[in-house]
C-alpha positions in Angstrom: 2.9 -10.3 -4.1 1.5 -13.1 -2.6 4.8 -13.8 -1.0 4.8 -11.1 1.0 1.8 -10.2 2.5 2.3 -14.5 3.9 5.5 -12.6 5.6 4.2 -10.3 6.8 1.0 -11.7 7.8 2.8 -14.3 9.5 5.3 -11.2 11.4 1.5 -9.8 12.7 1.1 -13.7 13.6 4.1 -13.9 16.1 4.4 -10.5 17.5 1.1 -11.2 19.1 2.4 -14.7 20.1 4.8 -12.2 21.8 3.1 -8.9 22.9 -0.1 -7.3 23.1 -1.2 -5.1 20.3 -3.5 -2.5 19.9 -2.5 -2.2 16.3 0.1 -3.6 14.5 0.9 -2.3 11.1 4.2 -2.7 8.3 5.3 -0.5 6.0 7.4 -0.2 2.9 9.3 2.9 1.8 10.6 3.3 -1.6 13.5 5.6 -1.9 13.4 6.8 -4.9 9.9 8.0 -4.1 10.0 8.8 -1.1 6.9 6.8 -0.7 5.6 4.6 2.5 2.8 2.0 1.8 1.4 0.2 4.4 0.2 -3.2 2.8 -1.2 -4.3 6.6 -2.3 -2.6 9.1 -4.0 -3.9 11.7 -6.6 -1.8 14.9 -8.7 -3.1 17.1 -8.5 -6.8 15.3 -10.0 -4.6 12.3 -7.5 -5.3 8.9 -7.9 -2.1 7.1 -7.2 -1.6 3.5 -3.8 -0.6 2.2 -2.7 3.1 1.5 0.0 5.3 0.1 1.4 8.3 1.6 4.9 10.4 1.1 7.8 10.1 4.5 7.2 13.6 6.4 11.0 14.5 7.6 11.0 14.7 11.4 8.5 11.9 12.7 9.2 9.0 14.6 9.0 6.6 11.3 11.4 8.5 9.2 13.8 8.7 12.2 13.7 4.8 11.7 14.1 4.9 8.3 17.1 6.8 8.5 18.4 5.5 11.5 18.4 1.3 10.4 17.4 1.3 14.3 14.2 0.5 16.5 12.8 3.2 18.1 10.9 2.8 21.3 8.3 5.7 22.4 6.0 5.9 26.2 4.2 8.7 26.0 3.5 10.2 28.8 0.1 11.9 30.6 0.6 15.2 29.7 1.8 13.9 25.5 -1.3 11.6 25.7 -3.4 15.0 27.5 -2.3 16.8 24.6 -5.0 17.4 21.4 -1.7 17.6 18.8 -2.0 14.8 16.8 2.1 13.6 14.8 1.3 14.4 11.0 1.7 10.8 9.8 -1.4 9.1 12.2 -3.0 6.5 11.1 -6.5 4.5 12.1 -8.4 6.2 14.7 -6.4 9.4 15.1 -8.9 10.6 18.1 -6.8 7.8 20.4 -3.2 8.5 20.7 -1.5 5.2 21.2 0.7 5.3 24.8 4.1 3.8 23.5 4.7 2.8 20.3 7.1 0.6 18.7 9.5 0.8 15.6 11.4 -2.0 14.1 13.3 -1.7 11.1 13.8 -5.0 8.7 16.4 -4.6 5.4 15.5 -6.5 2.6 18.3 -6.4 0.3 18.7 -2.4 0.0 15.4 -1.3 1.2 13.9 -1.2 4.4 10.5 -2.2 6.1 9.4 -0.8 9.7 6.4 -2.3 12.0 
């Protein structure tokens, strides 16, 4: 577990060097149980504790995992003004992100999304 912790912390540091990030998280997907685990989640410079949820079909995250393809979402001003939040929103759910980037990474036969 310490090895994966170091890898994902390095991912976070390297991503911060390339692009400004308000939030950053890594998701591990267990296909047998359908569970998503978030071993690394930063928002506003604060690190949050690990949590686990069940993957919900039709979400940006499930689309990324199922297609094994990156996904970039740039929300319109209308979408940002809409009160509805995704069912799997993390962190400060009172604030919508203007853009979202999902990048699947495959390890053996498993995927991690950040």
